[in-house]
Each structure stands twice: as structure tokens, then as C-alpha cells.
matplotlib code that plots the C-alpha trace (Angstrom):
import matplotlib.pyplot as plt

x = [11.0, 12.0, 10.3, 11.3, 9.0, 8.9, 7.8, 7.7, 8.8, 8.6, 8.5, 11.5, 11.1, 12.8, 13.2, 14.1, 14.2, 12.3, 11.5, 7.8, 7.1, 8.6, 6.4, 6.6, 7.9, 10.8, 11.6, 11.6, 13.7, 16.1, 16.5, 15.8, 17.1, 13.9, 13.6, 10.9, 8.2, 9.0, 8.5, 6.5, 4.3, 4.7, 1.0, -0.8, -1.9, 0.3, 0.3, 4.1, 4.5, 1.6, 2.3, 0.2, 0.0, -1.5, -3.0, -4.6, -3.2, -1.9, 0.2, 3.1, 3.8, 0.7, 1.3, 3.1, 5.6, 4.8, 1.1, 2.0, 4.2, 3.8, 2.5, 3.3, 4.4, 4.5, 6.3, 6.4, 9.8, 8.1, 5.4, 7.5, 8.2, 11.9, 12.4, 8.6, 6.9, 3.5, 0.8, 0.4, 4.1, 4.2, 1.2, 2.9, 5.9, 3.8, 1.7, 4.4, 2.5, 5.3, 7.6, 10.0, 9.1, 9.0, 5.3, 5.4, 6.0, 3.1, 0.9, 1.6, 0.9, -2.3, -3.4, -2.8, -4.7, -7.5, -7.9, -8.3, -11.0, -12.8, -12.5, -14.0, -17.0, -16.1, -17.9, -16.4, -18.0, -18.7, -19.8, -23.3, -24.8, -28.3, -26.9, -25.2, -21.9, -21.8, -22.5, -22.4, -18.9, -17.8, -17.5, -17.3, -13.9, -14.4, -11.8, -13.9, -14.0, -10.2, -9.6, -11.8, -10.2, -6.6, -7.3, -5.1, -2.0, -0.7, 1.6, 3.3, 4.2, 0.6, 0.9, -2.7, -4.0, -1.3, -1.8, -5.5, -4.7, -2.2, -4.7, -7.4, -5.0, -3.8, -7.4, -8.1]
y = [2.0, -0.7, -3.9, -6.8, -7.5, -9.9, -9.0, -10.8, -8.3, -9.3, -13.0, -12.7, -13.1, -10.2, -9.7, -6.2, -4.3, -1.0, 2.1, 1.7, 5.1, 4.1, 3.8, 0.8, 3.1, 4.3, 0.7, -0.6, 2.3, 3.0, -0.4, -3.0, -1.0, -1.6, 1.7, 1.0, 2.7, 6.4, 9.0, 11.8, 13.8, 11.7, 12.4, 9.7, 12.2, 11.4, 7.6, 7.4, 4.9, 2.6, -1.1, -4.2, -4.9, -8.3, -8.2, -4.7, -1.5, 0.7, 3.9, 2.9, 6.4, 6.1, 2.6, 2.0, -0.8, -2.5, -2.7, -4.9, -7.6, -10.7, -8.7, -9.5, -6.6, -6.7, -3.8, -3.1, -4.9, -8.1, -8.2, -9.5, -13.3, -13.3, -11.5, -11.7, -8.4, -8.4, -7.4, -4.0, -3.3, -4.3, -2.1, 0.9, 0.3, -0.1, 3.0, 5.2, 5.4, 7.3, 10.3, 11.0, 7.7, 8.8, 7.9, 4.8, 2.1, 3.4, 3.8, 0.2, -1.3, 0.8, -0.4, -4.0, -3.6, -1.7, -4.4, -7.0, -4.8, -4.6, -8.4, -8.8, -6.6, -3.7, -0.6, 2.9, 6.3, 6.5, 2.9, 3.1, -0.3, 1.0, 1.8, -1.5, -0.5, -3.8, -6.8, -10.5, -10.5, -7.6, -3.8, -1.9, -0.3, 3.1, 5.8, 7.7, 4.6, 4.2, 7.8, 7.7, 4.5, 5.8, 9.3, 8.6, 8.4, 11.7, 12.2, 15.5, 15.0, 14.5, 11.0, 10.3, 9.5, 7.0, 5.5, 5.0, 3.4, 1.1, 0.0, -0.6, -2.8, -4.7, -5.5, -6.8]
z = [27.8, 25.3, 24.1, 21.8, 18.9, 16.0, 12.5, 9.3, 6.6, 3.0, 4.0, 6.4, 10.2, 12.0, 15.8, 17.0, 20.3, 19.9, 21.9, 22.8, 21.2, 17.8, 14.7, 12.5, 9.7, 11.9, 13.0, 9.4, 8.0, 10.9, 12.6, 9.9, 6.8, 4.9, 3.1, 0.5, 2.6, 2.5, 5.1, 3.6, 5.9, 9.0, 9.8, 7.7, 5.1, 2.0, 1.8, 1.0, 3.9, 2.8, 3.0, 3.4, 7.2, 7.9, 4.4, 4.7, 3.5, 6.3, 6.8, 9.0, 10.2, 12.4, 13.6, 16.9, 16.5, 19.8, 18.9, 16.0, 17.5, 15.3, 12.3, 8.7, 6.6, 2.8, 1.1, -2.6, -2.7, -1.4, -4.0, -6.8, -7.2, -7.9, -11.2, -12.0, -11.1, -9.4, -12.0, -10.4, -10.5, -14.1, -15.0, -13.3, -15.5, -18.6, -18.0, -16.5, -13.2, -11.6, -12.3, -9.4, -7.9, -4.2, -3.7, -6.0, -3.4, -1.3, -4.4, -5.5, -2.1, -1.8, -5.3, -4.4, -1.1, -2.9, -5.6, -2.8, -1.2, -4.5, -4.9, -1.5, -2.5, -0.2, -1.4, -1.4, -0.9, -4.7, -5.3, -6.7, -6.1, -7.1, -10.6, -11.0, -9.4, -7.5, -9.8, -9.1, -10.5, -8.3, -8.2, -11.5, -11.2, -13.0, -13.0, -10.4, -8.2, -8.4, -7.7, -4.6, -3.3, -3.9, -2.5, 0.5, -1.7, -3.0, -6.0, -6.1, -9.7, -10.8, -12.4, -11.5, -15.0, -15.5, -12.0, -12.8, -16.1, -14.5, -11.8, -14.5, -16.4, -13.4, -12.4, -15.9]

ax = plt.figure().add_subplot(projection="3d")
ax.plot(x, y, z, "-o")
ax.set_aspect("equal")
plt.show()
């Protein structure tokens, strides 16, 4: 069975006919030629396909396209403003927050989404509000806090120390 859906991808409205069993990841990559989100595990375990879906970070390999008709998708490509990189993108470059680069688009989108969650005061499993982890100005973003919040994004090259440093700088 097929259905027509409309998506806004990186600011551009797109209408496409999809198989009702297709994931958003497959629709983006195979039908719309948006290859920034990567297909890693295809089980929602690696985070390579992470984007901002209606403003929240999401793994597209687990999202059925027909369930997101009218959605807004922001990939790592859509974060920059022309030639000006998003602060998270710039921090990843500055701190070498990548090696092979395969996971980088998902890491960057996840970091942007995570920083918005922090700004909104959303605690994580390791946020210790009793010890001052949540202050009137927000959540203290320690390396442990970043690692917990980014734990859904795997890097096979092991660039984690640089990714943490990049996120700490971008938040600054």
C-alpha cells in the first residue's frame, strides 16, 4: 500500500509517495536523496540516523514515514546558516569531534537536541538535583552528564573525549 506524505526537510517542503512500511530514514535517503542521516544498525541502537524531528532528537530508522506526515526534519546539513556553521558544528571541528565521520551527523544533531533539553531543564538519569545539578540557570553540564545524554550515539572510532569537549564548548 502507498501513501502520499509531505515533509519539510532542512527548510524545504517535500511531497513524496511512500510505501506505508517505509521508514523515514529510507524515504530520506532513497527517495529524497538526503544522505546526511546514516544507516548504521537499522535497529535504533547506534544513533547514526539521529535528526531533529519536529524539534526533538529522533532515530529515523525506527520512525515509519506515514506516521510523520507534515513533520519538520532538520539534519546536520540544515543546521548551518549559509556558510556560518552552527555552534555545535564549529565546536566539533575545533575539537576534532570525529574521526571517520560516519556517526558525526547523528552526533551533531543529538548534541543540538540534547542542549535544548538541558536548556529546558529536563534532567537525565545522572542529574543530581539534590547536589546542585539543577540550578536556577539550568543543569550543570558535566562530562558525566554529557556522556549519559549522548549514550544513544555510538562512535566506533572512539572520539568520545573530543565529542564531550565540543559539546561543553558549544554550550558555553
